[in-house]
C-alpha positions as CSV (number, residue, x, y, z in Angstrom):
1,M,51.0,91.2,149.7
2,A,53.4,93.0,147.3
3,K,56.2,92.9,149.9
4,K,55.8,89.2,150.3
5,Q,56.2,88.6,146.5
6,R,59.3,90.7,146.4
7,K,60.9,88.7,149.2
8,K,60.2,85.4,147.3
9,H,61.8,86.9,144.1
10,H,65.1,87.5,146.0
11,E,65.2,83.9,147.4
12,E,65.3,82.2,143.9
13,H,68.4,80.0,143.4
14,I,71.1,80.7,140.9
15,D,71.4,78.3,137.9
16,E,74.2,75.9,138.7
17,S,74.0,73.6,135.7
18,W,77.5,74.6,134.6
19,L,78.9,72.6,137.5
20,I,78.2,69.3,135.8
21,P,80.6,69.7,132.8
22,Y,83.1,71.4,135.0
23,A,83.1,68.3,137.3
24,D,83.5,66.1,134.3
25,L,86.5,68.1,133.1
26,L,88.1,67.9,136.5
27,T,87.6,64.1,136.6
28,L,89.3,63.8,133.2
29,L,92.2,66.0,134.2
30,L,92.6,64.0,137.4
31,A,92.6,60.7,135.5
32,L,95.2,62.1,133.1
33,F,97.6,63.2,135.9
34,I,97.3,59.8,137.6
35,V,98.2,58.1,134.3
36,L,101.1,60.4,133.6
37,F,102.4,59.9,137.2
38,S,102.3,56.2,136.9
39,M,103.9,56.0,133.5
40,S,107.4,55.9,135.1
41,S,106.6,52.5,136.6
42,L,104.4,51.0,133.8
43,D,105.7,49.3,130.7
44,A,104.3,50.3,127.3
45,Q,101.9,47.5,127.0
46,K,100.2,48.2,130.4
47,F,100.1,51.9,129.5
48,Q,98.2,51.2,126.3
49,Q,95.7,48.9,128.1
50,L,95.1,51.6,130.8
51,A,94.7,54.3,128.1
52,R,92.0,52.3,126.3
53,A,90.2,51.7,129.5
54,F,90.1,55.4,130.4
55,N,89.1,56.4,126.9
56,S,86.2,53.9,126.9
57,E,85.1,54.9,130.3
58,F,85.2,58.7,130.0
59,S,84.7,59.5,126.4
60,G,83.2,56.4,124.8
61,G,85.8,56.6,122.0
62,T,88.8,58.7,121.0
63,G,90.1,60.8,123.9
64,V,93.2,62.4,125.3
65,L,94.7,59.1,126.4
66,E,94.7,57.6,122.9
67,F,98.2,58.9,122.1
68,P,101.0,56.3,121.9
69,S,103.3,55.8,124.9
70,P,106.2,58.2,124.9
71,T,108.4,55.1,125.3
72,P,107.3,52.6,122.6
73,N,107.9,48.9,122.9
74,Q,110.4,49.0,120.1
75,K,112.5,51.7,121.9
76,M,112.3,49.8,125.2
77,E,113.5,46.6,123.5
78,Q,116.4,48.6,122.0
79,L,117.4,49.9,125.4
80,D,117.2,46.5,126.9
81,K,119.4,45.1,124.1
82,Q,121.9,47.9,124.5
83,E,122.1,47.3,128.3
84,K,122.6,43.6,127.8
85,E,125.4,44.2,125.2
86,E,127.1,46.6,127.6
87,K,127.0,44.0,130.4
88,E,128.4,41.3,128.0
89,E,131.2,43.6,126.9
90,E,132.0,44.4,130.6
91,K,132.3,40.6,131.3
92,K,134.6,40.2,128.4
93,L,136.8,43.0,129.6
94,D,136.9,41.6,133.1
95,A,137.9,38.2,131.8
96,K,140.6,39.8,129.6
97,E,142.0,41.6,132.6
98,Q,142.1,38.4,134.6
99,E,144.0,36.7,131.8
100,E,146.5,39.6,131.6
101,L,147.0,39.6,135.4
102,K,147.6,35.9,135.2
103,E,150.4,36.6,132.7
104,V,151.9,39.2,135.1
105,Q,151.6,36.7,138.0
106,Q,153.4,34.0,135.8
107,K,156.3,36.5,135.1
108,I,156.7,37.3,138.8
109,N,156.5,33.6,139.8
110,E,159.2,32.8,137.3
111,Y,161.4,35.5,138.9
112,I,160.7,34.1,142.4
113,T,161.7,30.6,141.3
114,N,164.8,31.7,139.4
115,K,166.0,33.8,142.4
116,N,165.1,31.1,144.9
117,L,162.8,33.5,146.8
118,N,159.8,31.1,147.4
119,A,160.2,31.7,151.1
120,D,160.2,35.4,150.7
121,L,157.7,36.3,148.0
122,K,154.2,35.0,147.2
123,T,151.6,36.0,144.6
124,T,147.9,35.6,144.9
125,L,145.2,36.4,142.3
126,T,142.3,37.9,144.2
127,D,139.0,39.7,143.3
128,E,140.8,43.0,144.0
129,G,143.7,42.2,141.7
130,L,147.1,40.6,141.8
131,L,148.6,40.6,145.3
132,V,152.4,40.3,145.8
133,T,153.3,39.6,149.4
134,I,156.8,40.2,150.6
135,L,157.2,37.7,153.5
136,N,159.5,36.9,156.3
137,D,160.6,40.4,157.3
138,I,163.2,40.7,154.5
139,F,163.0,44.5,154.4
140,F,162.6,45.9,157.9
141,D,164.0,45.4,161.4
142,S,161.5,45.6,164.3
143,G,160.5,49.2,165.0
144,K,162.2,50.5,161.9
145,S,160.7,52.0,158.7
146,F,163.6,52.1,156.3
147,V,164.4,49.3,154.0
148,R,167.7,47.6,155.1
149,A,170.6,48.4,152.8
150,K,171.1,44.8,152.0
151,D,167.6,44.5,150.7
152,E,167.4,47.6,148.6
153,Q,168.6,45.7,145.5
154,L,165.7,43.3,145.9
155,A,163.3,46.2,146.1
156,R,164.7,47.6,142.8
157,E,164.3,44.2,141.1
158,I,160.7,44.0,142.2
159,S,160.2,47.5,140.6
160,E,161.1,45.9,137.3
161,L,158.4,43.4,137.7
162,L,155.9,46.3,138.0
163,V,156.6,47.7,134.6
164,M,153.6,46.7,132.5
165,N,151.9,47.7,129.3
166,P,149.4,49.1,129.7
167,P,150.4,50.4,133.2
168,R,148.1,49.6,136.1
169,N,147.4,51.3,139.4
170,I,149.3,49.8,142.3
171,I,148.7,50.1,146.0
172,I,151.7,49.4,148.4
173,S,150.6,48.7,152.0
174,G,152.8,48.4,155.1
175,H,152.1,46.0,158.0
176,T,153.7,45.6,161.5
177,D,153.6,43.1,164.4
178,N,151.6,43.9,167.5
179,I,154.5,45.0,169.7
180,P,153.8,48.6,170.9
181,I,156.2,51.1,169.4
182,S,158.6,52.3,172.0
183,N,160.8,54.9,170.3
184,S,160.7,58.6,169.7
185,E,160.2,58.3,165.9
186,F,156.7,56.9,165.9
187,D,153.7,57.2,168.2
188,S,151.9,54.1,166.9
189,N,152.3,51.0,164.7
190,W,150.0,52.6,162.3
191,E,152.4,55.4,161.6
192,L,155.2,52.9,161.3
193,S,153.3,50.8,158.8
194,V,152.6,53.9,156.6
195,M,156.2,54.9,156.6
196,R,157.3,51.4,155.7
197,A,155.0,51.5,152.6
198,V,156.2,55.0,151.7
199,N,159.9,54.2,152.1
200,F,159.6,51.0,150.0
201,M,157.7,52.9,147.4
202,K,160.4,55.5,147.2
203,I,162.9,52.9,146.2
204,V,160.5,51.4,143.6
205,M,159.9,54.9,142.1
206,E,163.6,55.2,141.4
207,N,162.8,53.2,138.3
208,D,162.2,55.8,135.6
209,K,160.0,53.3,133.7
210,L,157.3,53.7,136.3
211,N,154.9,56.7,136.6
212,S,154.3,57.9,140.2
213,E,150.7,58.8,139.3
214,H,149.8,55.1,139.3
215,F,151.1,54.5,142.8
216,S,149.6,55.0,146.3
217,A,150.6,53.9,149.8
218,K,148.6,52.6,152.8
219,G,149.3,51.5,156.3
220,F,147.4,48.9,158.3
221,G,149.5,48.7,161.4
222,E,149.1,45.4,163.3
223,F,145.5,44.9,162.3
224,K,145.9,42.6,159.3
225,P,148.3,39.9,160.6
226,V,149.1,36.8,158.4
227,A,150.5,34.8,161.4
228,S,150.2,34.7,165.2
229,N,151.9,37.5,167.1
230,D,152.4,35.1,170.0
231,T,155.8,34.0,168.6
232,E,158.8,35.7,167.2
233,A,158.5,33.8,164.0
234,G,154.9,34.9,163.6
235,R,155.7,38.5,164.4
236,Q,158.5,38.4,161.8
237,K,156.0,37.4,159.1
238,N,153.7,40.2,160.0
239,R,156.4,42.8,159.5
240,R,155.8,42.9,155.7
241,V,154.9,44.9,152.6
242,E,152.2,44.0,150.2
243,V,151.9,45.2,146.6
244,L,148.4,45.1,145.0
245,I,148.3,45.4,141.2
246,L,144.8,46.5,140.3
247,P,143.0,45.5,137.1
248,N,142.4,48.3,134.5
249,K,138.9,49.7,134.4
250,V,137.1,51.0,131.3
251,E,137.0,54.8,131.3
252,E,133.4,56.1,131.3
């Protein structure tokens, strides 16, 4: 009989009442982490509403979530206002640049008219900037990359038109017709177009009023024609140089 009583004594359960407050604490911590995680996508007003709901549910009054949002409404409004002002300022600067590029375009157009070069030069104001297209193959013979001697003076006069205050970045691009290159100097029209841009830029850079750090060259080969390559007249128009004057950007 004594042995049976001792066995029952060892089978008694341990007191586990401490698990109840421990579970409550874990629940509160989980709720806190969920709220902190979601704060990045909730505005201040929603955060306050959610905080009050959790406090009422878990503590019946003041609790850990009763602190103000780390991004108050007033601060958020200030950030929104600042962002709006920056966008408005950017629009004003873009409009100002467009007006200044129009002035440059007007100066170049006056030069074109005075020199009777309407058939050779054309200006276009695009989203990228002011594009000056040198038409009708006035610089290069077919398959050649060097500016013809008789046209070098025109290239130097164009360089004077590129003197601006403040200076702007300028991209010079070369273009060819679609006749496959058939000489030992170039392996492709792409190489020919690059060298046309570079050789034209060399003459432009003889102007000591220009800074070479604002200039770059590109070659597009026959892949951006402005006329049909099915005729000699069309191919002649495609052998051209384009000068893109970029708008100035605000330094960040």
